[in-house]
C-alpha positions in Angstrom: 125.9 102.8 54.9 127.1 99.4 55.0 131.0 98.4 53.2 129.2 95.8 51.1 126.4 98.3 50.1 128.6 101.0 49.8 130.7 98.7 47.4 127.2 97.9 45.3 126.5 101.2 44.6 129.9 102.1 43.5 129.9 99.2 40.9 126.5 100.8 39.2 126.5 102.5 36.0 124.4 105.3 35.6 123.2 105.2 32.1 120.6 108.3 29.8 118.7 107.1 27.2 118.5 109.4 24.3 115.4 109.0 21.6 112.2 107.1 23.6 110.5 105.3 20.9 109.4 101.8 20.4 112.6 100.8 21.0 113.6 102.0 24.0 110.0 101.4 25.4 110.1 97.8 24.6 113.5 97.1 24.8 116.2 99.3 26.3 114.4 100.7 29.5 112.7 97.1 30.2 115.6 95.4 30.4 117.8 98.2 31.9 115.3 98.3 34.8 115.8 94.6 35.9 119.8 95.3 35.9 121.2 95.9 39.5 124.1 97.1 38.2 123.1 100.0 36.2 121.1 103.1 36.8 118.8 105.0 34.2 119.9 108.6 35.5 117.9 110.6 32.6 116.0 110.4 29.8 115.5 112.8 26.8 113.6 113.4 23.9 112.0 116.2 22.0 108.1 114.4 22.7 107.5 116.2 25.9 104.0 113.7 27.4 105.8 110.7 25.9 109.3 111.5 27.8 107.6 112.8 31.5 105.1 109.5 31.4 108.3 107.0 30.6 110.1 109.1 33.4 107.2 108.7 35.9 106.7 104.8 35.1 110.7 104.0 35.6 111.3 106.8 38.4 113.7 108.3 36.4 114.1 111.8 37.9 116.2 113.8 35.6 114.4 114.2 31.7 115.3 116.9 29.0 114.4 118.0 26.2 117.4 118.9 24.6 119.6 115.8 24.5 122.8 118.6 25.5 121.5 119.0 28.8 121.6 115.1 29.3 125.2 114.9 28.6 126.2 117.7 30.6 125.2 115.9 33.9 127.3 115.1 36.0 128.4 111.3 36.4 126.7 110.0 33.3 128.7 106.8 32.3 126.7 105.8 29.2 124.6 107.1 26.6 122.1 105.0 24.2 120.7 106.0 21.2 117.2 105.2 20.3 116.9 108.1 17.8 115.9 108.1 14.0 118.9 107.2 12.0 119.5 111.2 11.0 120.5 111.9 14.4 122.6 108.7 15.6 125.6 110.6 14.3 125.5 114.0 15.6 124.0 112.4 19.1 127.0 110.0 19.5 130.0 112.6 18.6 128.1 114.7 20.9 128.1 112.0 23.7 132.0 110.8 23.0 133.2 114.1 22.7 131.3 114.8 26.5 133.1 111.3 27.6 130.0 109.2 27.5 130.2 105.2 26.6 127.9 104.9 23.3 125.4 101.8 22.8 123.5 103.1 19.3 120.7 101.4 17.6 120.8 99.8 14.1 122.2 101.3 11.8 125.1 103.1 13.1 124.3 105.7 10.5 123.3 107.1 7.1 126.7 106.6 5.1 130.0 105.7 5.1 131.4 108.9 6.2 129.2 109.4 9.3 130.1 106.0 10.7 133.9 106.7 10.6 133.7 110.0 11.8 131.7 108.0 14.7 134.7 105.4 14.8 137.0 108.1 14.5 135.7 110.3 17.9 135.0 106.9 19.8 138.7 106.2 19.1 139.9 109.8 20.2 138.5 110.1 23.0 138.6 106.3 24.0 135.8 105.0 24.6 133.7 102.2 23.9 131.0 102.5 20.4 129.0 99.4 20.3 126.2 99.2 17.7 123.2 97.1 18.4 123.4 94.2 16.3 121.1 92.1 18.3 121.1 89.1 16.0 124.7 88.8 16.9 123.3 87.8 20.5 120.9 85.5 19.6 121.1 82.1 21.6 121.5 80.2 18.4 123.3 82.2 16.3 125.5 81.9 19.3 125.6 78.4 18.4 125.9 78.3 15.0 128.6 80.6 15.2 130.6 77.8 17.6 130.3 75.4 15.2 131.1 77.4 12.4 134.4 78.5 14.2 135.6 75.3 15.3 135.3 74.0 11.7 132.4 71.5 11.9 130.8 72.5 8.6 134.1 73.0 7.1 135.1 76.3 4.7 131.6 78.2 4.4 131.5 78.9 0.6 128.0 79.6 0.6 125.7 81.5 2.5 121.4 82.2 1.7 119.8 85.2 3.9 116.6 86.9 4.0 114.3 89.2 6.2 111.2 89.3 4.2 107.6 91.0 5.1 104.2 90.7 3.1 102.3 93.5 2.4 100.3 94.6 5.0 102.5 93.8 8.0 104.8 96.5 8.3 104.1 98.8 10.6 107.4 100.8 11.1 107.3 104.5 11.8 106.6 107.0 9.2 110.5 108.6 9.8 111.6 104.9 8.2 110.3 105.5 5.1 112.0 108.8 4.3 115.6 108.6 2.7 116.9 111.6 4.2 115.8 110.6 7.4 115.9 106.7 7.5 119.1 107.2 4.7 117.3 104.6 2.5 114.4 101.9 2.6 113.9 98.6 3.5 117.9 97.3 2.9 119.0 99.6 5.5 116.1 98.8 7.5 116.4 94.9 7.1 119.5 94.1 4.9 122.1 96.1 6.9 121.1 93.3 10.2 120.7 90.0 7.7 123.9 91.3 5.8 126.2 91.6 9.8 124.7 88.2 11.0 125.5 86.5 8.0 129.0 87.7 7.6 129.8 87.3 10.9 129.0 84.0 11.1 130.9 83.0 8.0 134.0 84.5 10.1 134.2 88.0 8.4 135.3 87.4 5.1 136.5 90.1 3.2 134.1 91.0 0.5 135.3 92.0 -3.2 132.5 93.0 -5.4 128.6 93.3 -4.8 125.8 93.3 -7.7 122.0 94.1 -6.5 118.7 95.4 -8.0 115.8 97.0 -5.9 112.4 98.0 -6.4 110.2 100.6 -5.4 106.8 99.0 -5.6 104.7 100.3 -3.1 106.3 103.1 -1.5 105.7 106.6 -2.0 108.7 108.0 -0.5 111.6 107.3 -3.0 113.4 104.4 -1.4 113.4 100.6 -1.9 110.7 98.8 -0.6 112.5 94.6 -1.8 116.0 94.3 -2.2 118.6 91.6 -3.7 122.2 91.4 -3.5 125.0 89.4 -4.0 128.4 89.7 -2.5 131.4 87.8 -3.5 134.3 87.0 -0.6 138.4 86.7 -1.3 137.7 83.8 -0.4 135.5 82.6 -3.2 132.4 82.4 -1.2 128.8 84.5 -1.8 126.0 85.5 0.6 123.2 85.8 -1.5 120.6 88.2 0.2 116.7 89.0 0.0 115.1 91.8 2.2 111.5 93.2 1.4 108.4 95.2 3.3 106.0 94.2 0.5 106.2 91.0 -1.0 102.9 89.6 -1.8 103.5 86.6 0.5 101.6 84.3 2.8 103.9 84.7 6.1 107.0 86.7 6.9 109.8 85.1 6.9 113.1 84.8 7.9 116.5 82.6 7.7 120.1 82.5 7.4 121.5 79.2 6.0 124.6 78.0 5.5 126.6 75.4 3.4 130.4 74.2 3.8 132.4 71.2 2.9 131.5 69.2 5.6 127.8 70.3 6.8 125.0 72.9 6.7 122.9 74.9 9.0 119.5 77.0 8.7 118.8 79.4 11.7 115.2 80.2 12.4 114.8 77.5 13.5 118.0 76.3 13.8 119.1 72.9 12.1 122.9 71.5 12.1 123.7 68.8 9.5 127.1 67.2 9.3 128.6 64.4 7.2 129.8 62.0 9.0 131.8 58.7 7.4 129.4 58.9 4.7 125.7 59.9 6.3 123.9 63.3 6.5 123.8 63.3 10.5 121.3 66.0 12.5 123.7 67.3 15.1 121.3 69.6 16.1 121.6 70.5 20.0 118.7 68.6 21.5 117.0 71.7 23.4 116.3 74.4 21.0 113.9 77.3 22.1 111.5 78.5 19.8 113.4 81.2 17.1 110.4 84.2 19.3 112.9 83.0 22.9 115.6 83.8 20.8 114.9 87.4 19.5 114.2 88.2 22.8 116.7 86.9 24.8 119.2 89.2 22.0 118.3 92.1 23.7 119.2 91.7 27.1 122.7 89.5 25.8 123.4 92.5 23.9 122.5 95.3 26.4 124.7 93.1 29.3 127.6 92.9 27.1 128.0 96.5 26.8 128.2 97.4 30.0 130.4 94.2 30.8 132.7 95.5 28.5 132.9 99.2 30.2 133.3 97.3 33.4 135.8 95.6 32.4 137.3 97.6 29.8 137.4 94.7 26.9 136.4 95.0 23.1 133.0 94.9 22.4 131.5 92.3 19.8 129.6 94.5 17.6 132.1 97.1 17.4 131.6 100.3 15.7 134.4 99.9 12.8 132.6 96.7 12.3 129.5 98.3 11.7 131.4 101.0 9.4 132.5 98.3 7.2 128.9 96.8 6.6 127.8 100.4 5.6 130.7 100.3 3.4 128.8 97.6 1.6 125.5 98.4 2.0 126.5 101.8 -0.5 128.4 99.5 -2.5 125.4 97.8 -2.8 123.3 100.8 -3.4 125.5 101.8 -5.7 125.1 98.9 -7.9 121.5 99.0 -7.7 121.8 102.5 -9.3 124.3 102.0 -11.6 122.9 98.2 -12.6 126.5 96.8 -12.5 128.9 94.8 -10.5 130.5 97.1 -7.8 133.8 96.3 -7.1 135.3 96.7 -3.9 138.6 98.4 -3.0 
């Protein structure tokens, strides 16, 4: 083996994928299979036929029905956890204890306690725990983040965000409608990523209180199918958030709108306006791809960022600590809806 080839082999990071459902099949496996510096070393899933089919498709020699056997393999550097929510915490704790870096799909877990246990284990083992908040890696969101961080929009005092699906368009797997597995309903599914994106764009202000309402009009598994929340921050900024699986509307709709003292911005599609010399000027970058492009690229950038962080021992953009804080706020939102009152965060 030539020195150049040997050097390339040494740089390859060996990864195991635990959970081979839709997100693994459509996102993680295709992206990893195109990366020169990563090797898909093993798969794990309880669905034996699916597991074998995917192992053959991606030429993965090792595959197991028990994730512990994958974690016991020599030379596995990192794992992707793509399981139902109820398995995020136990599998992540096993993986971190086994000395693996972890990329876990959102949400980090079902509860704040589960999330904080994962964060503590990662800190103890000195391993990376990253959560798949892919919206942070959208090219259009990163452009907007640069505008906000550069104070181009002034002080962001109001943000309005939502992810609304029309009734009949929602086709998630059955476990997402079961509280003991998912941890909740539409807010766990759609609200958490929108909350994370909004707070990240706003500069992660400190929340001081929440008020919310949740509705269960069409679901039979006792989880909410629509939710709205108002979050107040220490700097007097406010975030209004709405999500639904079942609105009687024409089309699905996702948006994040930021309003500042010097300008405003709309995301999806990206539009940025600033007040300049008494006039409102469109300062949106001229070449902006369609929203579908930004969604696709976000996953690729997210996964590549995870491996760059491993190779260079750098902090991740979407950390376990941040995800645990988002979960803490989310639990307060659920509490507010249940008790029909404002919840003050400590």
